[in-house]
Every structure is written in C-alpha cells, then in structure tokens.
C-alpha positions as semicolon CSV with decimal commas, in nm:
position;residue;x (nm);y (nm);z (nm)
1;M;-0,004;-0,011;0,018
2;V;0,121;0,359;-0,087
3;P;0,143;0,580;0,209
4;M;-0,081;0,858;0,208
5;T;0,195;1,131;0,265
6;T;0,075;1,349;-0,014
7;L;-0,251;1,573;-0,071
8;L;-0,327;1,399;-0,424
9;S;-0,284;1,052;-0,227
10;W;-0,515;1,135;0,046
11;I;-0,802;1,277;-0,193
12;A;-0,772;1,005;-0,437
13;A;-0,807;0,754;-0,130
14;V;-1,133;0,957;-0,034
15;V;-1,282;0,930;-0,400
16;R;-1,195;0,534;-0,415
17;G;-1,395;0,509;-0,047
18;Q;-1,731;0,710;-0,179
19;P;-1,723;0,775;-0,556
20;Q;-2,071;0,850;-0,556
21;R;-2,141;1,071;-0,285
22;P;-2,161;1,447;-0,364
23;V;-1,829;1,665;-0,365
24;M;-1,968;1,984;-0,461
25;F;-2,325;2,159;-0,570
26;W;-2,331;2,437;-0,844
27;E;-2,633;2,616;-0,980
28;G;-2,862;2,315;-0,884
29;T;-2,622;2,023;-1,034
30;A;-2,448;1,796;-0,794
31;W;-2,100;1,646;-0,885
32;T;-2,011;1,327;-0,746
33;Y;-1,646;1,265;-0,610
34;A;-1,591;1,014;-0,942
35;D;-1,698;1,275;-1,161
36;F;-1,474;1,559;-1,012
37;W;-1,181;1,320;-0,986
38;E;-1,239;1,170;-1,372
39;R;-1,252;1,569;-1,483
40;T;-0,957;1,672;-1,305
41;G;-0,755;1,395;-1,468
42;R;-0,881;1,524;-1,827
43;V;-0,745;1,855;-1,722
44;A;-0,379;1,729;-1,599
45;Y;-0,362;1,508;-1,910
46;A;-0,462;1,801;-2,110
47;L;-0,153;2,001;-1,942
48;L;0,093;1,702;-2,031
49;T;0,015;1,690;-2,376
50;R;0,140;2,043;-2,418
51;T;0,478;2,047;-2,513
52;E;0,604;2,341;-2,315
53;F;0,460;2,229;-1,996
54;R;0,674;2,054;-1,749
55;P;0,594;1,903;-1,389
56;Q;0,694;2,115;-1,133
57;Q;0,616;2,424;-1,327
58;P;0,406;2,706;-1,164
59;V;0,072;2,761;-1,345
60;G;-0,170;3,066;-1,266
61;L;-0,534;3,011;-1,191
62;L;-0,746;3,300;-1,250
63;G;-1,127;3,315;-1,191
64;R;-1,416;3,393;-0,975
65;N;-1,594;3,093;-0,794
66;N;-1,708;2,824;-1,017
67;P;-1,628;2,457;-1,048
68;D;-1,363;2,541;-1,310
69;M;-1,148;2,682;-1,024
70;L;-1,135;2,379;-0,844
71;L;-1,084;2,154;-1,134
72;G;-0,779;2,370;-1,227
73;Y;-0,648;2,341;-0,912
74;I;-0,610;1,994;-0,867
75;G;-0,582;1,909;-1,244
76;I;-0,257;2,122;-1,224
77;L;-0,137;1,927;-0,911
78;R;-0,230;1,599;-1,067
79;A;-0,013;1,687;-1,355
80;G;0,285;1,742;-1,152
81;G;0,258;2,109;-1,163
82;V;0,265;2,412;-0,918
83;A;-0,112;2,576;-0,857
84;V;-0,089;2,964;-0,823
85;P;-0,442;3,096;-0,744
86;L;-0,443;3,457;-0,837
87;N;-0,663;3,719;-0,708
88;F;-0,935;3,830;-0,970
89;M;-1,005;4,166;-0,779
90;L;-0,627;4,295;-0,888
91;K;-0,577;4,515;-1,219
92;P;-0,493;4,275;-1,507
93;E;-0,173;4,457;-1,510
94;E;-0,110;4,346;-1,188
95;I;-0,194;3,969;-1,265
96;K;0,045;3,995;-1,550
97;A;0,323;4,096;-1,340
98;Q;0,243;3,834;-1,073
99;L;0,268;3,562;-1,365
100;G;0,596;3,705;-1,469
101;F;0,721;3,704;-1,088
102;V;0,655;3,307;-1,039
103;D;0,773;3,257;-1,424
104;A;0,421;3,086;-1,506
105;R;0,446;2,998;-1,885
106;Y;0,078;2,926;-1,854
107;C;-0,260;3,075;-1,700
108;L;-0,592;2,866;-1,651
109;V;-0,850;3,098;-1,646
110;G;-1,247;3,053;-1,582
111;D;-1,495;3,330;-1,519
112;I;-1,296;3,637;-1,579
113;D;-1,334;3,937;-1,794
114;K;-1,163;3,942;-2,155
115;T;-0,953;4,221;-2,049
116;Y;-0,779;4,002;-1,838
117;R;-0,688;3,778;-2,103
118;E;-0,602;4,012;-2,335
119;C;-0,333;4,195;-2,113
120;V;-0,179;3,883;-2,007
121;A;-0,120;3,731;-2,333
122;P;0,098;3,696;-2,547
123;E;0,370;3,684;-2,260
124;H;0,161;3,409;-2,106
125;V;-0,061;3,107;-2,258
126;V;-0,388;3,176;-2,154
127;V;-0,625;2,838;-2,141
128;P;-0,967;2,823;-2,035
129;V;-1,019;2,520;-1,793
130;A;-1,332;2,408;-1,985
131;D;-1,098;2,372;-2,282
132;L;-0,892;2,117;-2,140
133;N;-1,041;1,789;-2,182
134;A;-0,790;1,520;-2,281
135;T;-0,830;1,152;-2,227
136;S;-0,529;0,968;-2,085
137;V;-0,222;0,981;-2,265
138;A;0,029;0,853;-1,999
139;E;0,054;0,778;-1,662
140;L;0,035;1,081;-1,440
141;P;0,361;1,195;-1,285
142;T;0,439;1,067;-0,951
143;V;0,480;1,343;-0,663
144;T;0,600;1,314;-0,304
145;A;0,572;1,482;0,011
146;S;0,851;1,726;-0,078
147;S;0,714;1,816;-0,441
148;R;0,617;2,190;-0,489
149;A;0,236;2,202;-0,448
150;T;0,133;2,553;-0,487
151;I;0,272;2,898;-0,481
152;L;0,084;3,154;-0,277
153;L;0,122;3,531;-0,308
154;T;0,132;3,776;-0,044
155;S;0,174;4,143;-0,057
156;G;0,408;4,129;0,276
157;S;0,469;4,457;0,450
158;T;0,664;4,636;0,203
159;G;0,412;4,555;-0,074
160;A;0,623;4,373;-0,295
161;P;0,518;4,025;-0,381
162;K;0,616;3,737;-0,202
163;G;0,564;3,395;-0,333
164;V;0,523;3,148;-0,039
165;L;0,576;2,786;-0,129
166;H;0,414;2,498;0,007
167;T;0,455;2,113;-0,046
168;Q;0,225;1,819;-0,094
169;G;0,290;1,740;0,239
170;S;0,239;2,080;0,417
171;M;-0,054;2,117;0,251
172;L;-0,193;1,774;0,352
173;H;-0,092;1,831;0,690
174;A;-0,288;2,146;0,712
175;A;-0,590;2,006;0,550
176;L;-0,558;1,704;0,816
177;L;-0,524;1,952;1,139
178;L;-0,824;2,162;1,004
179;S;-1,037;1,873;0,967
180;A;-0,950;1,711;1,284
181;A;-0,976;2,028;1,520
182;F;-1,314;2,139;1,353
183;P;-1,633;1,929;1,260
184;F;-1,545;1,870;0,914
185;S;-1,738;1,557;0,822
186;Q;-1,843;1,312;0,547
187;D;-2,195;1,451;0,611
188;D;-2,109;1,853;0,590
189;V;-2,206;2,055;0,300
190;N;-1,982;2,385;0,345
191;I;-2,119;2,700;0,171
192;A;-1,812;2,839;-0,024
193;F;-1,830;3,188;-0,086
194;L;-1,539;3,321;-0,005
195;P;-1,284;3,383;-0,318
196;F;-1,121;3,053;-0,403
197;F;-0,781;3,200;-0,445
198;A;-0,759;3,262;-0,037
199;S;-0,987;2,998;0,098
200;I;-0,903;2,683;-0,068
201;P;-0,610;2,607;0,184
202;E;-0,855;2,639;0,482
203;Q;-1,202;2,546;0,335
204;V;-1,187;2,352;0,021
205;L;-0,897;2,118;0,106
206;P;-0,998;1,998;0,431
207;T;-1,356;1,944;0,315
208;L;-1,201;1,744;0,046
209;V;-0,964;1,518;0,284
210;S;-1,292;1,469;0,505
211;G;-1,535;1,347;0,227
212;G;-1,773;1,638;0,272
213;A;-1,915;1,871;0,014
214;L;-1,904;2,209;-0,114
215;D;-2,182;2,459;-0,224
216;V;-2,034;2,686;-0,432
217;L;-2,135;3,027;-0,462
218;P;-1,975;3,265;-0,717
219;R;-1,974;3,553;-0,457
220;F;-2,066;3,678;-0,112
221;D;-2,439;3,726;-0,123
222;V;-2,653;3,731;0,193
223;E;-2,980;3,610;0,006
224;A;-2,798;3,318;-0,171
225;I;-2,617;3,221;0,151
226;C;-2,933;3,220;0,372
227;R;-3,112;3,003;0,085
228;A;-2,791;2,754;0,071
229;C;-2,848;2,683;0,472
230;E;-3,169;2,513;0,378
231;R;-2,913;2,236;0,259
232;A;-2,573;2,333;0,394
233;T;-2,448;2,267;0,741
234;A;-2,137;2,510;0,763
235;F;-1,929;2,784;0,582
236;D;-1,599;2,963;0,623
237;A;-1,612;3,344;0,688
238;V;-1,405;3,637;0,786
239;P;-1,558;3,858;1,092
240;T;-1,667;4,167;0,860
241;L;-1,896;3,897;0,651
242;V;-2,045;3,761;0,972
243;A;-2,135;4,109;1,068
244;R;-2,320;4,145;0,740
245;L;-2,507;3,828;0,772
246;L;-2,623;3,937;1,128
247;A;-2,712;4,275;1,010
248;E;-2,883;4,191;0,658
249;G;-2,967;3,792;0,667
250;D;-3,231;3,587;0,848
251;P;-3,144;3,449;1,185
252;A;-3,373;3,143;1,137
253;Q;-3,201;3,024;0,812
254;L;-2,836;3,108;0,947
255;N;-2,961;2,877;1,262
256;R;-3,011;2,583;1,066
257;L;-2,612;2,556;1,021
258;R;-2,456;2,323;1,236
259;W;-2,111;2,527;1,268
260;I;-1,898;2,827;1,116
261;M;-1,562;2,883;1,160
262;F;-1,398;3,227;1,120
263;A;-1,042;3,382;1,070
264;S;-0,779;3,600;0,884
265;E;-0,874;3,917;1,126
266;P;-0,999;3,924;1,520
267;M;-1,383;3,861;1,596
268;P;-1,491;4,162;1,781
269;P;-1,643;4,025;2,105
270;A;-1,975;4,225;2,061
271;V;-1,996;4,056;1,712
272;L;-1,940;3,716;1,846
273;Q;-2,177;3,715;2,091
274;Q;-2,456;3,868;1,834
275;W;-2,377;3,558;1,625
276;Q;-2,404;3,325;1,935
277;D;-2,736;3,477;2,020
278;A;-2,903;3,464;1,679
279;A;-2,779;3,158;1,602
280;P;-2,709;2,940;1,870
281;A;-2,721;2,603;1,699
282;A;-2,433;2,719;1,468
283;K;-2,159;2,660;1,675
284;T;-1,843;2,890;1,619
285;Y;-1,490;2,781;1,588
286;E;-1,198;3,004;1,514
287;F;-0,869;2,957;1,395
288;Y;-0,527;3,211;1,370
289;G;-0,270;3,139;1,094
290;M;-0,113;3,309;0,785
291;T;-0,014;3,234;0,431
292;E;0,325;3,091;0,570
293;L;0,167;2,855;0,847
294;L;-0,216;2,836;0,823
295;T;-0,257;2,650;1,125
296;I;-0,108;2,796;1,434
297;S;-0,374;2,824;1,694
298;H;-0,772;2,737;1,732
299;A;-1,042;2,805;1,936
300;T;-1,335;2,586;2,005
301;P;-1,691;2,740;2,123
302;D;-1,610;2,642;2,473
303;V;-1,289;2,846;2,455
304;L;-1,460;3,123;2,254
305;R;-1,716;3,156;2,546
306;R;-1,442;3,170;2,818
307;R;-1,199;3,366;2,626
308;P;-1,407;3,547;2,342
309;D;-1,054;3,782;2,307
310;S;-0,838;3,493;2,244
311;V;-0,720;3,294;1,921
312;G;-0,713;2,959;2,149
313;F;-0,457;2,729;2,198
314;P;-0,183;2,554;1,967
315;F;-0,258;2,291;1,673
316;A;-0,189;1,977;1,780
317;T;0,142;1,968;1,599
318;S;0,231;2,316;1,638
319;S;0,493;2,422;1,869
320;L;0,450;2,796;1,973
321;H;0,633;3,018;2,171
322;V;0,651;3,423;2,229
323;I;0,979;3,569;2,220
324;D;1,155;3,897;2,311
325;E;1,392;4,098;2,071
326;Q;1,678;3,861;2,165
327;G;1,523;3,532;2,112
328;E;1,446;3,437;2,442
329;V;1,127;3,274;2,513
330;L;0,907;3,486;2,750
331;P;0,701;3,363;3,066
332;P;0,333;3,356;3,041
333;G;0,169;3,672;3,057
334;V;0,448;3,882;2,900
335;A;0,396;4,016;2,546
336;G;0,623;3,925;2,248
337;E;0,670;3,800;1,887
338;I;0,455;3,494;1,845
339;V;0,705;3,207;1,645
340;C;0,559;2,871;1,539
341;K;0,676;2,536;1,445
342;S;0,496;2,302;1,252
343;P;0,500;2,017;0,972
344;A;0,245;2,248;0,795
345;L;0,494;2,521;0,751
346;M;0,597;2,664;0,420
347;A;0,920;2,579;0,254
348;G;1,027;2,885;0,200
349;Y;0,963;3,210;-0,016
350;L;1,030;3,206;-0,379
351;N;1,359;3,303;-0,528
352;D;1,414;3,469;-0,178
353;E;1,682;3,306;0,019
354;I;1,756;3,625;0,237
355;A;1,368;3,690;0,306
356;S;1,326;3,311;0,364
357;D;1,641;3,283;0,656
358;A;1,507;3,589;0,806
359;A;1,142;3,438;0,832
360;F;1,275;3,156;1,086
361;T;1,460;3,155;1,422
362;A;1,761;2,942;1,484
363;T;1,530;2,657;1,568
364;G;1,323;2,666;1,260
365;A;0,999;2,835;1,385
366;L;0,830;3,109;1,204
367;R;0,865;3,440;1,292
368;T;0,490;3,562;1,244
369;G;0,551;3,940;1,300
370;D;0,242;3,915;1,544
371;V;0,276;4,033;1,896
372;G;0,074;3,788;2,143
373;V;0,086;3,673;2,496
374;L;0,026;3,339;2,644
375;D;-0,145;3,251;2,955
376;D;-0,085;2,991;3,184
377;T;-0,299;2,742;3,031
378;G;-0,141;2,804;2,686
379;C;-0,423;3,003;2,543
380;L;-0,282;3,279;2,303
381;S;-0,426;3,620;2,277
382;L;-0,305;3,867;1,980
383;T;-0,214;4,209;2,136
384;G;-0,080;4,360;1,827
385;R;0,081;4,329;1,466
386;S;0,428;4,414;1,433
387;K;0,372;4,421;1,078
388;D;0,197;4,734;0,927
389;I;-0,074;4,493;0,674
390;I;-0,396;4,642;0,697
391;I;-0,670;4,376;0,661
392;S;-0,971;4,501;0,469
393;G;-1,289;4,272;0,449
394;G;-1,030;3,963;0,507
395;L;-0,804;4,104;0,212
396;N;-0,431;4,211;0,289
397;V;-0,337;4,564;0,184
398;A;0,001;4,703;0,225
399;P;0,018;5,038;0,313
400;A;0,356;5,077;0,107
401;E;0,186;5,008;-0,187
402;I;-0,072;5,274;-0,139
403;E;0,199;5,509;-0,035
404;A;0,376;5,472;-0,351
405;V;0,051;5,581;-0,540
406;A;0,029;5,917;-0,289
407;C;0,363;5,992;-0,381
408;R;0,332;5,990;-0,710
409;H;0,096;6,294;-0,693
410;P;0,298;6,589;-0,784
411;Q;0,168;6,778;-0,494
412;V;0,243;6,544;-0,216
413;A;0,613;6,530;-0,052
414;C;0,541;6,243;0,152
415;A;0,268;6,007;0,271
416;C;0,193;5,755;0,542
417;V;-0,087;5,494;0,499
418;I;-0,257;5,346;0,800
419;G;-0,544;5,118;0,880
420;I;-0,854;5,259;1,081
421;P;-1,160;5,070;1,198
422;H;-1,449;5,051;0,972
423;A;-1,810;4,900;1,043
424;R;-1,848;4,702;0,733
425;W;-1,486;4,614;0,662
426;G;-1,305;4,580;0,960
427;E;-1,035;4,821;0,846
428;T;-0,996;5,042;0,576
429;P;-0,677;5,234;0,464
430;V;-0,657;5,575;0,499
431;V;-0,374;5,824;0,374
432;V;-0,206;6,120;0,572
433;A;0,003;6,311;0,339
434;M;0,238;6,611;0,378
435;A;0,191;6,845;0,078
436;K;0,477;7,025;-0,100
437;P;0,529;7,394;0,001
438;G;0,245;7,634;-0,139
439;S;0,011;7,361;-0,239
440;A;-0,365;7,373;-0,190
441;L;-0,398;7,000;-0,230
442;T;-0,685;6,876;-0,021
443;G;-0,739;6,545;0,164
444;R;-1,066;6,454;-0,073
445;E;-0,839;6,543;-0,396
446;L;-0,550;6,335;-0,243
447;A;-0,810;6,037;-0,182
448;Q;-0,963;6,069;-0,516
449;F;-0,644;6,029;-0,714
450;C;-0,536;5,738;-0,522
451;R;-0,848;5,547;-0,583
452;T;-0,819;5,589;-1,010
453;E;-0,482;5,416;-0,939
454;L;-0,536;5,105;-0,714
455;A;-0,761;4,796;-0,726
456;G;-1,088;4,831;-0,551
457;F;-1,009;4,677;-0,244
458;K;-0,673;4,882;-0,182
459;R;-0,813;5,227;-0,226
460;P;-0,807;5,443;0,059
461;S;-1,130;5,587;0,188
462;A;-1,032;5,907;0,317
463;A;-0,711;6,134;0,333
464;A;-0,572;6,430;0,553
465;I;-0,294;6,688;0,457
466;V;-0,097;6,762;0,769
467;G;0,197;7,024;0,786
468;E;0,432;6,764;0,886
469;L;0,432;6,381;0,967
470;P;0,535;6,283;1,285
471;L;0,815;6,064;1,326
472;T;0,968;5,800;1,529
473;G;1,315;5,815;1,693
474;I;1,466;5,673;1,385
475;G;1,283;5,864;1,124
476;K;0,949;5,639;1,024
477;A;0,629;5,796;0,998
478;A;0,450;5,730;1,335
479;R;0,157;5,531;1,253
480;S;0,035;5,468;1,583
481;H;0,038;5,832;1,676
482;L;-0,131;5,942;1,346
483;R;-0,411;5,631;1,426
484;D;-0,457;5,778;1,773
485;A;-0,494;6,135;1,636
486;I;-0,751;6,031;1,388
487;L;-0,969;5,787;1,631
488;Q;-0,964;6,096;1,899
489;G;-1,056;6,361;1,632
490;S;-0,775;6,583;1,658
491;L;-0,680;6,496;1,285
492;R;-0,971;6,533;1,018
493;L;-1,012;6,289;0,732
494;E;-1,190;6,397;0,407
495;H;-1,350;6,144;0,245
496;A;-1,327;6,055;-0,131
497;D;-1,694;6,047;-0,198
C-alpha cells in the first residue's frame, strides 16, 4: 500500500471510498467525487500534452468562484504542476506582473473578464479550464511529500510580492489539522463564498480530505447564503462578513447551520456574542494562521465563550512560543513576538533566500511578526501586529503600495498609510500626507487620486493633509500616533466620496 503522505494520495483514497457521494453543488447540479476526479484527470492529461509544460512548473489560476477553479487547481497538481491561485480583484497589469514573478508560462482561467486575457497574453499562454479535456495519454507524474504543490502570493509588509512555497506534505498536514480540530465530516455541506484564491487551503482542502461537499457560490451574497442554509451545514467566513450576515440575513435560516469557522482577522467580542445569540445552533470555531503557516492556533466554542478575546490553543502538531527581541522565550503573561513550528510550515519564499532565512528562528520556527501573550494554560491572545499590513474585508493591503501611489501625486511630499476601524470591512486604509510648499491640495483630492490608481479593495476611503508628519526616533512615520489622532478626532479626514 502506498503511504498517504501527499495531498493527492489522500484525496484519491477518499474518491475510491465514496465515488458516488457529492463533492460539490453548483447552480442546482451535484458533482460526485467520481465525476470530479475524472474531470481533474482530463485537465491534467491536457496539460501534459502541451509541449512547453513540465512537472513542477508554476501554473496560474484565475477566475471567480465556480467549478472550473477547483478542477483547475486539482488538475494542475495531478499533472505534477504547481498551482498559483491569483486574485481576480487585482488589475490586469498586476496579474500579468505576478505571472511573470512566479515564471508561469501558462495561466488557466475560468469566469474572468476578457480584458484580463488580453493583457496577460502573449507573454503567457491563457487556457480556459473548460478547454482542457484530454483522455489518458500516459501515467500521471508521481509526486512526493516534498514536491511543490502551490505558490501563494502575499503582498508582505513592503508591498513587494512574496511567493510562499508549500509542498504536497505541508498542504496535506494543514488540511488534516483543520479537519481534525473542526467538525468537518462526510455529511457536511460547506457553503463556499469566500474567493477560492484565498480559501482553498482553509476550506476546500479540509472538506475534500474529510469527504464532505461544497455548495459553491460565485460571490458573497446574503440572500444566496441564507437560501443555501436549507441544505448546508457550515461555512467559512471572515468577521466582517459574519457581521453583514447578522445585519442583513435571516437568523432563522442561519440557525439551520451546524457550525461556522472564521479567521483572517479578530472577531470583535460584541459581534461574536451577536452571532451566538442569533444562531445558537451554529457553533463558532476560530483559527489563527497566515499564508506561511495556516495552522498556528484554534479556538473551540467553549474557549470562545470563556475567552472571546483569544485565538485559542496551538494546533496538535504546532510548537508555539512568545519571544523577546533577543529570541529568548518569554514566560506566561508577557507579550512578545509569536513564533511557531509545524509540519504545515511553508518551505520558504520563492527565489528569495534572504527573506526565507529572516522568516525563521535558529530553531526553524516561523517568526510571525505578530505580538501576543500566552496565559498559564497555553491560551494565546493577540495584542498587536508588528507588521503594518491592513486587513480590509479579510484581504491583505500593504500600506507601502498605497503610499507609493500617493507620493506619485505631484503635490505630495511624503505620505503614510494606516488602517482604521470600519463598520463594514473591519479596517479601511486612509492616507495622511505632507504636501509640498505652496500646495493647496486637499485630502479629498488626494483620496480621489489614489482611488483611480488602485484595485478596489486597496483604495483609501479618506485622506488628510498635514503640515508635518510625526516621526519615530529613527525617522519613520509614527503610524500609531497618526492612528490615535484620527480616532481621537484631532486629525480630520476628508472622504473621497
């Protein structure tokens, strides 16, 4: 018997064990595991017939949620390729740059605008997933636990792209940890409305390895989600979307669910309590992780009731510590940087040995860049984010990228971007800039300028012009000072609209 040490070998075993059970629902049609596996094989065979395709070659995957994205993802892996999910909310030029960054010759596409296809070609071969439909031509390549499986692109704190490399082994381990810690089961139908470019590792793969099914929705839609609750048992969300479901959805329908999980950003305790009151039958689970290591800690419903401000306890195979600036382990109750070691850890950053080395401690633990504190029981709470990434609607926004755009305005001398609380998106980026002498630039004008240059989820909602930016002791813009001034009302923002 071949040991199931790869993601593909585990999913193949699930298919053999329950070929006629549903794997996903899409627009009223049910796909069985046998259908899904046969179709992903056709995608893989079609890729292998392409003369320029080689195993372990990165392949882009671009499109909104639909079956093609899942067929393409697993099909790439079965062909021995490395799947690179791309954010369809980026501008076409950004997608093209990311394909170049990972050196992807091919980009598989599903439901995506024509402008993206035209922009990406001819440097990259654009192939609709629906066109990849070959019968068997040879044996599929053999992959091992150490074979590359995916490159997950993250903006990082500088705005420059980083390619997070995960192997077949690390992806399988993360999926199994999630399926063990949370009540994924063969009888679950998980509503999939988060974009697949972000949610495949945390929702799709745990569902597949546990033999459950996905009810695929093209986007977040309150009415569609509530209707899906008639058949579904669970969903994965971010806190901002949970808040919208509470505000706009039908609690009676949401209460049909068996459980939900959330991640990406802290759930405000008040929102968590509102969910528990509105849908008591739908148990809440939380996990804390990042692109480099998805499975750092998790919280069960009992933990969230007792410690709603925490992110729970380390996953079963995670070794978690809090360290000081010298790398020494800190005692319970003392805040420091969170570091974690796990078999689900990334292999490193694509073509960036310096960044890869800097990401790990001497013992091989990931430096998360997040600040937290452990209590006497080992329960973890986040107290801050040492990295400056803004999380808006569950998506990462790099301040440096917006700052670069703001500084392109001819009347801006320098700029600082920070995240402030937002009722709908959790956080929203805002710009504080120092104008050049003699300028009459307004905050509203600057915010409008930035909005024309950036993808929708990166656009600052407001801006302010100041005579001088406050600086830290080493000459950096004092982000915390600016944020406090905005929240206290001493610094007035002007909105773009």
